[in-house]
N, C-alpha and C positions, 0 to 999 in steps of 0.2 A: 714419492713421484711428485713433480711439481706441476703447477697449472698446466704448462705445455703439455706434459706427460699424461694427464688426465684426460685433456681433450684429444690427445693423439690416440690413445687407448681406446675412449668411446667411439671416434671415427672408425678406426680399424675394426673393431669389434661390430660396428654397425654395417658397413660396407665391404669389409673385406674379413668375413668371421673365420673362414678356414684356415687361412695361414696364420690370423691372431690369435687362435685357440691353440696353434701349434707353439706359438711364442709363449702363451699363457701356461702350457704344458710343462714347458723346459725351464722357465724362470723361477729361481728361489723366491719363497715369500711365506710369512705368518698370517695368522688369522688377523691379528692385530694391524699389521702393517696394510693389509687390504682394506680393512675399516678405515684406518687411519688416512690413508692415500688414495681411496676412491671412494668407497661405500657413503662415508659421511657427507661428501660435496655431490655425489649424483642424487642421492635418496632426497636431498633437500629440495631437489628442483620442483616435483608435484606440490610439495606443501608449501613452498614460498610462492609459488605461480598461482596456486588456487587461493591463499591469503589475499594477495594483492587484486587478484580479480575479483573475488567477492565483496572486498570494500570497496573497489572503483566502481565495478559495473552491477554488482549482484547477479542473480539467477534469475533468467526468466524462461517462462513457457506458457504457451498458450494464452500470452496477453496478460501474463502475471509476473511480477517481478519480488523476488525475496532478496533484501539487503541485511546481512548479518552485522551485528554491532562489532565493534575492534576486538571487545575481549572474547565474544563468540567466535569470530573468526579466527583469532591467534590462538584460542584453545584447541580448536579443530586442527589447525596447521600442526601444532605441536604435537597432538595424539598421533596424526597421520605420520609424521616425521619419525616417533620414536617407534610406531608399529611398523615403519619400513624397516626399521634398523633390526628390527626383533624378527621380523619374517625372514630376512636374509640368514640369520642364525638357525633358525627354525628349519627351512628348507635344506640347508646345508646338512643339518643333522640328520634329517629325512632321507638325503641322497646317501649319506654315509651309513647309516642304519639300514637301508635296504640292500646295499652292495653285495653283501654276501648270498642274498637271495637270488642274484641274477648273475652269479659268479664273476662279479666285478671284483677290483681292490679297493678296500676300506681305506680311506686316507682322508682325515678330516680337512686338512689344509686343500688338498685338492677337491673335495666336495664343497668348501666355502668358494674356492675360484669359481667352480661353475655357478653357484648360486649367486655370487656376487656380479659376475662379468654377463652372466644371461639377462639379469635385471635391467642392464643398461637401456634397452630400447624402450620398457615400460616407464623408467624413470625421466628418459628425455623427453618422450612424448607428453609428459605431464605438463611440460611448457605451454601446452596447448590451453591449460586452465587459466592461464593470463587473460585471456579473452573468451569469457563464458559462451559467447554466440558460436566459437568455434571449438569450444571444449569437446566435442563429441570426437573430434580427430585423436584424442588421447587413445582410441581404439587400435591406433596404429601400434601401440605398445604390446599388441599380442605379437609383433614381430620377436619378441623375447621368447617365445615358444619354440621358434625356429632356431633360435640361438641356443637354447637349452638341448635340441636335438642334435645340433652339431658339437656342442662342447661335452654333453654328459658320456658318451661312448669313449671319447678319445681321452679326457682327463681320469675317468674311473676305471679305464681299461676293461670296458664291456665286451664281452664275445657278442659278434656281428648279429647272431639269430636272436640274443637276449636284449638287445639295445632299444627297440620298439615298447616290450613291455616294460623295461625297467624305467623308459620314459614316460609310459601311461601311469605307472604307479606311482612315479614321483608326482605328475601332475595332479592326479585324483587326492592323493595325501595333502598337496599343496593347496588344493582348492578348499577342503576341510578345514586346515590350518588358517587359511585367510577368512573364511567365513566366521571362526570363532573369535579371530581378532576383531574383525567387524562387531561382532556382537558386544566385544568387551569396550569398545571404542565410546560408545554413548555414555555409560557411566563412568567411564575414566574421565571424560570432557568435562563432567560435573565437578570434578575435583577443582577445577580451576575457577567454578563459580558457585561457591558455597552459599553465598547469600545473592538472591534476586537483585537487580539494581538498574537502573535506566541504562548504564553502561553495557551490560550484559545482555540486554534485550536487543533482538533483531526489529526489521519492519517488512512489512510485506505491502506492495502496490497493485494495482491494476483491477479489472473488472472482470467478474466471473458470472457468466449467464446461468441462470439456475430454471430450467423449464417450469413452466407455470407461476413462477414467482417473479422473474425479472433480473435484473443486474445488480449484483453486489460488489459496492466498492471495497475492496479488501484493505486499501490503506486506511479509509475512515474505520472500517471495522477493528482493525488492529488499534488505531489511536482510540477509539470509544471503549475497547474492551479493557484498555490500560487504565484509561479515567476509571472506568467503573470499578477496577480492581483498587486503586488508589483510593477512591472514596469509601469503600470497603473496608478497607485499612485504617482509614481515619476514624470510621464509625466504631471499630474494634478497638482502637486506642483511646475511646472515651471521649469523643468530642475534642481530639486535640486541635485541629485546625480546620473545621467545618466551613463549606462555601457559606457566604453570607446571602441571605435571601432578600429579594428587594422590599423595601417598606411597601405593604399594599396601599398607602397613601400616594406614593408616586407611581403606582401602576394606576391608580384611580385616574390621576392628572392626564393619562394617555387615551383614557375612554372618550369617544365622540359624544355629543349632545344629544344625537338623535340617529335613528337608524331607518332608512326609506321613509321620512316623514313621521315616525314614530318618536316623541318625546320621551327621555329617561325618565323613569318613575321610581327608581330605587337602586341602592347600591348594597353589596353585601360583600365583606371580606373577611378572608381567614388566612391565618400564619400558623405554621408549628415546624420546629425543627428538633430532633433530639439525637445526639451522637452523630451529627453529620447527616442526618436523614431528614428531609423535611421538605415541605412545599409552602407557598403563598399563592394566594389567588385573590383576585377582585372581579365579582361578577355584576354588570349592570342589567336591569330590566327596562324595556321598552314597550311603550303602548299596553293594551290590555283587551280583553274580550277575545274576538276572532283574530286580531292581528295583534302578535305580540312577538318579541324577541329577546333572546339574551347574549350578551357579548361577555366572555370570559378571557382573561389573561391569567395564566397559571406558571407559575416559577418554580421548576422542578430542580433540587439541589440535591447533592449526594449521589448515592446511587441511582436514584430516580432520574436525574440528569444523564446518568451514564447509561441508562436504559434507553433514553430518548435519543442519545446519539446513537446507539447499536442500531436502533429503528433506521435513523437517518442514513447510515451507513447500507442499508438494504434498499438499493434504488429499484424498489416495487413499484412498477406500472401496472394498473388495473383500470379497465374502462368496461363494465358491466351494465346492460340496458335492461331494464325491469319493465313489466307490464304498464306501469305508470309515471317512471322516470329512469333514474340511473344512479350508479355510485362509481366515482373515480378516485383512483390513488396514483399520485406521480409527484414531479417536481415542477415548480413554478419558480422561474427566477433563482434557480438554484435551492429552494426551500422545499422541503416535504410538506405536501397538500394533500388534504382529504374532502372530498365532495360528494353530498348526496343529494337527492332531489325526489318529492313524490308530487307529482304534479296534480294528482285527484284533491290530495289534501292539502296541496299548496303548502309543504311543510318540507324544510330543507337545513342543512348544515355545512358549514365551511370552515375549514380551520388550517392554519399553517404553523409549523414548527420553527421558531426563530432562533438562531443561534445555536440549534441543538440542546435548547435549554427551556425556551418559553413557549408554550402552546398559546396561541390568538385564535379564539374559537366563535362563531357566531352561530345562533340555531335559531331559527324563526318558523312560525306558523301564519298563513295568512300575509307572507312578505315574500317578496320575490327573490331569488337567488342572486340577482344582480345588486341588490340592498345589502345583503348578506356580506359579499363579498367587497362592498364597498366599506361595510363596517369594519370589516378586518383590515383593509388597507388604510382606514383612516388612523390606525395605530400606527405610533412613530417606532417602526421596526429598528431604525438607526440607534434610539436611545436605548432599546432591549439589547441590542448587540454590543453596545458600549457597557451595559451594566453586567453582561456576561463577561466580557472581557476584564473587567475590573475585580472579579471575585477572588 
């Protein structure tokens, strides 16, 4: 069957099913010829359309978008195609095996004709997978049930009074077979991805609202989890290529000389890294007595930095008032920020996560919140972002 013949057969079986089933019933064929000349082409439509649609547009729902990797999408398409070819043979076998039960004529070729040509609607409807937003239109493929209803009694020579029970039995068994094949699809697809790799991973984007928590940026959450996994693997490999912590001396150069009129009275630094897991910090103390403050810059590397990224992906927004002050969590200029204040004790804390790696935090007693914010803002965030990018 040439291309024109395939198109003509598909068009006729969809638009003029009754006379087309008569032609199908009378024409000579073999299972191999139907496979070669029809099934292998039509069954590829949903797989190819789904592959292109997922790569080009991704799948979106409720404001979220998942875009699989090329390897992931290709493996799914291949599995879908193979299962489509297998399902035709299985359904044909079911039709033929059940024939005697309903006084029909057993004929494997006729049964294969019914299975192959009745599936035309579901395969053609798979074209809607090319545009995921209208992918739901593939439900039009249920028209295949009507085609099965028309073709089954004619080709299998079923008595009129037993055609409906025969049809029902075939559909029920076919649904069970389809579910079993679906369960086999997931482990089978992993055969194409024996080892995790960046090419085999997909990506998720969008924001998910969590009641009582806030908005979760799934794109950042996905990227952060991969960073965390990579850092853990580096640590497991024995410090193969750990992120480089910034020299505390360089961090000290970023500290202001005073906070709210309080002069810097001392500086303390610390640095430690083992197997890619580590942190470096510099803490400056300001003032003394009833008015004092500390400003700390902490560089988190390896898995610790990954955890910081995970925290940034959770766009948590909270604003709680207490009897004497408040506590706030949110984003300022795109950076995760925490703030707390006790007006009675005149004690507060203000912190900003920079480049999802550096925590800059000021804490004071007897110092106004504006002074703590000014101290944090005095740190050169641009220098920290450049250091994070160079790791």
